MIDREN-833094 format. One record per residue (C-alpha): residue number from 1; chain; z, y, x. Coordinates in nm, 3 decimals. Last residue first. Layout:
BEGIN
<r><num>NUM</num><chaine>A</chaine><zz>Z</zz><yy>Y</yy><xx>X</xx></r>
...
This chain:
BEGIN
<r><num>121</num><chaine>A</chaine><zz>-0.046</zz><yy>-1.062</yy><xx>-3.559</xx></r>
<r><num>120</num><chaine>A</chaine><zz>0.279</zz><yy>-1.011</yy><xx>-3.858</xx></r>
<r><num>119</num><chaine>A</chaine><zz>0.473</zz><yy>-0.847</yy><xx>-3.591</xx></r>
<r><num>118</num><chaine>A</chaine><zz>0.230</zz><yy>-0.610</yy><xx>-3.558</xx></r>
<r><num>117</num><chaine>A</chaine><zz>0.005</zz><yy>-0.499</yy><xx>-3.245</xx></r>
<r><num>116</num><chaine>A</chaine><zz>-0.177</zz><yy>-0.148</yy><xx>-3.241</xx></r>
<r><num>115</num><chaine>A</chaine><zz>-0.429</zz><yy>-0.142</yy><xx>-2.964</xx></r>
<r><num>114</num><chaine>A</chaine><zz>-0.711</zz><yy>-0.193</yy><xx>-3.220</xx></r>
<r><num>113</num><chaine>A</chaine><zz>-0.560</zz><yy>0.105</yy><xx>-3.455</xx></r>
<r><num>112</num><chaine>A</chaine><zz>-0.741</zz><yy>0.354</yy><xx>-3.356</xx></r>
<r><num>111</num><chaine>A</chaine><zz>-1.083</zz><yy>0.194</yy><xx>-3.357</xx></r>
<r><num>110</num><chaine>A</chaine><zz>-1.350</zz><yy>0.081</yy><xx>-3.118</xx></r>
<r><num>109</num><chaine>A</chaine><zz>-1.166</zz><yy>0.079</yy><xx>-2.787</xx></r>
<r><num>108</num><chaine>A</chaine><zz>-1.349</zz><yy>0.141</yy><xx>-2.504</xx></r>
<r><num>107</num><chaine>A</chaine><zz>-1.333</zz><yy>-0.060</yy><xx>-2.162</xx></r>
<r><num>106</num><chaine>A</chaine><zz>-1.579</zz><yy>0.010</yy><xx>-1.929</xx></r>
<r><num>105</num><chaine>A</chaine><zz>-1.273</zz><yy>0.201</yy><xx>-1.700</xx></r>
<r><num>104</num><chaine>A</chaine><zz>-1.046</zz><yy>-0.137</yy><xx>-1.717</xx></r>
<r><num>103</num><chaine>A</chaine><zz>-0.755</zz><yy>0.028</yy><xx>-1.578</xx></r>
<r><num>102</num><chaine>A</chaine><zz>-0.838</zz><yy>0.405</yy><xx>-1.688</xx></r>
<r><num>101</num><chaine>A</chaine><zz>-0.753</zz><yy>0.690</yy><xx>-1.409</xx></r>
<r><num>100</num><chaine>A</chaine><zz>-1.074</zz><yy>0.621</yy><xx>-1.240</xx></r>
<r><num>99</num><chaine>A</chaine><zz>-1.119</zz><yy>0.706</yy><xx>-0.859</xx></r>
<r><num>98</num><chaine>A</chaine><zz>-1.257</zz><yy>1.050</yy><xx>-0.740</xx></r>
<r><num>97</num><chaine>A</chaine><zz>-0.998</zz><yy>1.137</yy><xx>-0.598</xx></r>
<r><num>96</num><chaine>A</chaine><zz>-0.736</zz><yy>0.884</yy><xx>-0.502</xx></r>
<r><num>95</num><chaine>A</chaine><zz>-0.509</zz><yy>0.818</yy><xx>-0.790</xx></r>
<r><num>94</num><chaine>A</chaine><zz>-0.154</zz><yy>0.852</yy><xx>-0.905</xx></r>
<r><num>93</num><chaine>A</chaine><zz>-0.180</zz><yy>1.266</yy><xx>-0.938</xx></r>
<r><num>92</num><chaine>A</chaine><zz>0.198</zz><yy>1.315</yy><xx>-1.006</xx></r>
<r><num>91</num><chaine>A</chaine><zz>0.305</zz><yy>1.564</yy><xx>-1.354</xx></r>
<r><num>90</num><chaine>A</chaine><zz>0.031</zz><yy>1.785</yy><xx>-1.444</xx></r>
<r><num>89</num><chaine>A</chaine><zz>0.311</zz><yy>2.077</yy><xx>-1.534</xx></r>
<r><num>88</num><chaine>A</chaine><zz>0.579</zz><yy>2.020</yy><xx>-1.266</xx></r>
<r><num>87</num><chaine>A</chaine><zz>0.258</zz><yy>1.930</yy><xx>-1.034</xx></r>
<r><num>86</num><chaine>A</chaine><zz>0.137</zz><yy>2.266</yy><xx>-1.036</xx></r>
<r><num>85</num><chaine>A</chaine><zz>0.409</zz><yy>2.444</yy><xx>-0.809</xx></r>
<r><num>84</num><chaine>A</chaine><zz>0.193</zz><yy>2.631</yy><xx>-0.618</xx></r>
<r><num>83</num><chaine>A</chaine><zz>0.270</zz><yy>2.488</yy><xx>-0.374</xx></r>
<r><num>82</num><chaine>A</chaine><zz>0.345</zz><yy>2.113</yy><xx>-0.529</xx></r>
<r><num>81</num><chaine>A</chaine><zz>-0.016</zz><yy>2.018</yy><xx>-0.518</xx></r>
<r><num>80</num><chaine>A</chaine><zz>-0.007</zz><yy>1.641</yy><xx>-0.578</xx></r>
<r><num>79</num><chaine>A</chaine><zz>0.106</zz><yy>1.313</yy><xx>-0.495</xx></r>
<r><num>78</num><chaine>A</chaine><zz>0.449</zz><yy>1.304</yy><xx>-0.597</xx></r>
<r><num>77</num><chaine>A</chaine><zz>0.786</zz><yy>1.321</yy><xx>-0.326</xx></r>
<r><num>76</num><chaine>A</chaine><zz>0.705</zz><yy>1.691</yy><xx>-0.264</xx></r>
<r><num>75</num><chaine>A</chaine><zz>0.785</zz><yy>1.757</yy><xx>-0.639</xx></r>
<r><num>74</num><chaine>A</chaine><zz>0.700</zz><yy>2.151</yy><xx>-0.792</xx></r>
<r><num>73</num><chaine>A</chaine><zz>0.804</zz><yy>2.423</yy><xx>-0.545</xx></r>
<r><num>72</num><chaine>A</chaine><zz>0.925</zz><yy>2.793</yy><xx>-0.580</xx></r>
<r><num>71</num><chaine>A</chaine><zz>0.928</zz><yy>3.127</yy><xx>-0.461</xx></r>
<r><num>70</num><chaine>A</chaine><zz>0.702</zz><yy>3.028</yy><xx>-0.133</xx></r>
<r><num>69</num><chaine>A</chaine><zz>0.912</zz><yy>3.143</yy><xx>0.174</xx></r>
<r><num>68</num><chaine>A</chaine><zz>0.577</zz><yy>3.280</yy><xx>0.388</xx></r>
<r><num>67</num><chaine>A</chaine><zz>0.605</zz><yy>2.997</yy><xx>0.604</xx></r>
<r><num>66</num><chaine>A</chaine><zz>0.854</zz><yy>2.706</yy><xx>0.489</xx></r>
<r><num>65</num><chaine>A</chaine><zz>1.242</zz><yy>2.757</yy><xx>0.555</xx></r>
<r><num>64</num><chaine>A</chaine><zz>1.403</zz><yy>2.448</yy><xx>0.677</xx></r>
<r><num>63</num><chaine>A</chaine><zz>1.477</zz><yy>2.157</yy><xx>0.484</xx></r>
<r><num>62</num><chaine>A</chaine><zz>1.152</zz><yy>2.116</yy><xx>0.322</xx></r>
<r><num>61</num><chaine>A</chaine><zz>1.001</zz><yy>1.955</yy><xx>0.649</xx></r>
<r><num>60</num><chaine>A</chaine><zz>0.641</zz><yy>1.906</yy><xx>0.665</xx></r>
<r><num>59</num><chaine>A</chaine><zz>0.512</zz><yy>1.556</yy><xx>0.734</xx></r>
<r><num>58</num><chaine>A</chaine><zz>0.179</zz><yy>1.681</yy><xx>0.879</xx></r>
<r><num>57</num><chaine>A</chaine><zz>0.084</zz><yy>2.101</yy><xx>0.986</xx></r>
<r><num>56</num><chaine>A</chaine><zz>-0.214</zz><yy>2.194</yy><xx>0.892</xx></r>
<r><num>55</num><chaine>A</chaine><zz>-0.375</zz><yy>2.502</yy><xx>1.057</xx></r>
<r><num>54</num><chaine>A</chaine><zz>-0.643</zz><yy>2.777</yy><xx>0.982</xx></r>
<r><num>53</num><chaine>A</chaine><zz>-0.828</zz><yy>2.640</yy><xx>0.742</xx></r>
<r><num>52</num><chaine>A</chaine><zz>-1.127</zz><yy>2.784</yy><xx>0.618</xx></r>
<r><num>51</num><chaine>A</chaine><zz>-1.149</zz><yy>2.902</yy><xx>0.304</xx></r>
<r><num>50</num><chaine>A</chaine><zz>-1.227</zz><yy>2.663</yy><xx>-0.013</xx></r>
<r><num>49</num><chaine>A</chaine><zz>-1.534</zz><yy>2.683</yy><xx>-0.185</xx></r>
<r><num>48</num><chaine>A</chaine><zz>-1.546</zz><yy>2.785</yy><xx>-0.518</xx></r>
<r><num>47</num><chaine>A</chaine><zz>-1.845</zz><yy>2.747</yy><xx>-0.818</xx></r>
<r><num>46</num><chaine>A</chaine><zz>-1.599</zz><yy>2.507</yy><xx>-1.001</xx></r>
<r><num>45</num><chaine>A</chaine><zz>-1.301</zz><yy>2.745</yy><xx>-1.001</xx></r>
<r><num>44</num><chaine>A</chaine><zz>-1.047</zz><yy>2.668</yy><xx>-0.772</xx></r>
<r><num>43</num><chaine>A</chaine><zz>-0.729</zz><yy>2.349</yy><xx>-0.850</xx></r>
<r><num>42</num><chaine>A</chaine><zz>-0.984</zz><yy>2.111</yy><xx>-0.763</xx></r>
<r><num>41</num><chaine>A</chaine><zz>-1.030</zz><yy>2.239</yy><xx>-0.430</xx></r>
<r><num>40</num><chaine>A</chaine><zz>-0.623</zz><yy>2.153</yy><xx>-0.345</xx></r>
<r><num>39</num><chaine>A</chaine><zz>-0.640</zz><yy>1.801</yy><xx>-0.463</xx></r>
<r><num>38</num><chaine>A</chaine><zz>-0.953</zz><yy>1.785</yy><xx>-0.213</xx></r>
<r><num>37</num><chaine>A</chaine><zz>-0.766</zz><yy>1.911</yy><xx>0.060</xx></r>
<r><num>36</num><chaine>A</chaine><zz>-0.476</zz><yy>1.723</yy><xx>0.012</xx></r>
<r><num>35</num><chaine>A</chaine><zz>-0.695</zz><yy>1.339</yy><xx>0.012</xx></r>
<r><num>34</num><chaine>A</chaine><zz>-0.896</zz><yy>1.489</yy><xx>0.332</xx></r>
<r><num>33</num><chaine>A</chaine><zz>-0.560</zz><yy>1.568</yy><xx>0.512</xx></r>
<r><num>32</num><chaine>A</chaine><zz>-0.423</zz><yy>1.227</yy><xx>0.414</xx></r>
<r><num>31</num><chaine>A</chaine><zz>-0.273</zz><yy>1.016</yy><xx>0.181</xx></r>
<r><num>30</num><chaine>A</chaine><zz>-0.148</zz><yy>1.306</yy><xx>-0.032</xx></r>
<r><num>29</num><chaine>A</chaine><zz>0.156</zz><yy>1.512</yy><xx>-0.050</xx></r>
<r><num>28</num><chaine>A</chaine><zz>0.068</zz><yy>1.907</yy><xx>-0.089</xx></r>
<r><num>27</num><chaine>A</chaine><zz>0.186</zz><yy>2.248</yy><xx>-0.024</xx></r>
<r><num>26</num><chaine>A</chaine><zz>-0.078</zz><yy>2.533</yy><xx>-0.013</xx></r>
<r><num>25</num><chaine>A</chaine><zz>-0.106</zz><yy>2.847</yy><xx>0.180</xx></r>
<r><num>24</num><chaine>A</chaine><zz>-0.314</zz><yy>3.161</yy><xx>0.198</xx></r>
<r><num>23</num><chaine>A</chaine><zz>-0.085</zz><yy>3.340</yy><xx>-0.053</xx></r>
<r><num>22</num><chaine>A</chaine><zz>-0.230</zz><yy>3.482</yy><xx>-0.403</xx></r>
<r><num>21</num><chaine>A</chaine><zz>-0.235</zz><yy>3.200</yy><xx>-0.676</xx></r>
<r><num>20</num><chaine>A</chaine><zz>-0.601</zz><yy>3.215</yy><xx>-0.726</xx></r>
<r><num>19</num><chaine>A</chaine><zz>-0.701</zz><yy>3.121</yy><xx>-0.374</xx></r>
<r><num>18</num><chaine>A</chaine><zz>-1.080</zz><yy>3.231</yy><xx>-0.393</xx></r>
<r><num>17</num><chaine>A</chaine><zz>-0.976</zz><yy>3.440</yy><xx>-0.081</xx></r>
<r><num>16</num><chaine>A</chaine><zz>-1.180</zz><yy>3.671</yy><xx>0.124</xx></r>
<r><num>15</num><chaine>A</chaine><zz>-1.194</zz><yy>3.545</yy><xx>0.474</xx></r>
<r><num>14</num><chaine>A</chaine><zz>-0.914</zz><yy>3.742</yy><xx>0.644</xx></r>
<r><num>13</num><chaine>A</chaine><zz>-0.661</zz><yy>3.481</yy><xx>0.508</xx></r>
<r><num>12</num><chaine>A</chaine><zz>-0.798</zz><yy>3.229</yy><xx>0.707</xx></r>
<r><num>11</num><chaine>A</chaine><zz>-0.642</zz><yy>2.875</yy><xx>0.507</xx></r>
<r><num>10</num><chaine>A</chaine><zz>-0.238</zz><yy>2.746</yy><xx>0.557</xx></r>
<r><num>9</num><chaine>A</chaine><zz>-0.161</zz><yy>2.390</yy><xx>0.490</xx></r>
<r><num>8</num><chaine>A</chaine><zz>0.158</zz><yy>2.243</yy><xx>0.424</xx></r>
<r><num>7</num><chaine>A</chaine><zz>0.122</zz><yy>1.852</yy><xx>0.424</xx></r>
<r><num>6</num><chaine>A</chaine><zz>0.354</zz><yy>1.615</yy><xx>0.316</xx></r>
<r><num>5</num><chaine>A</chaine><zz>0.282</zz><yy>1.237</yy><xx>0.298</xx></r>
<r><num>4</num><chaine>A</chaine><zz>0.193</zz><yy>0.903</yy><xx>0.112</xx></r>
<r><num>3</num><chaine>A</chaine><zz>0.229</zz><yy>0.575</yy><xx>0.198</xx></r>
<r><num>2</num><chaine>A</chaine><zz>-0.101</zz><yy>0.356</yy><xx>0.117</xx></r>
<r><num>1</num><chaine>A</chaine><zz>-0.010</zz><yy>0.021</yy><xx>0.007</xx></r>
């Protein structure tokens, strides 16, 4: 099983930012740097690209002060973006970018009651 790691990503503030949350950094927990950058990119408008990355700190400790002193953090042990605290609203991202959330993605119920089981069946 793949383990997730905490990353602190700092972007170039001098290159015109599309980061709607303001400060040019993000806190993300994911499988690797690429996974974390994809989750941050998912927060941007569809036609926007991530600004250039200045620095990525892997396994960042939350025991000390983070750069920029963020005002609120999400849950850093969940896979997802915890600064800005997006995962407080969405919950953890359980699957890597591009993977289906369904156990069997080809299965679609045909009727609303198809998944309801009673003691009679």
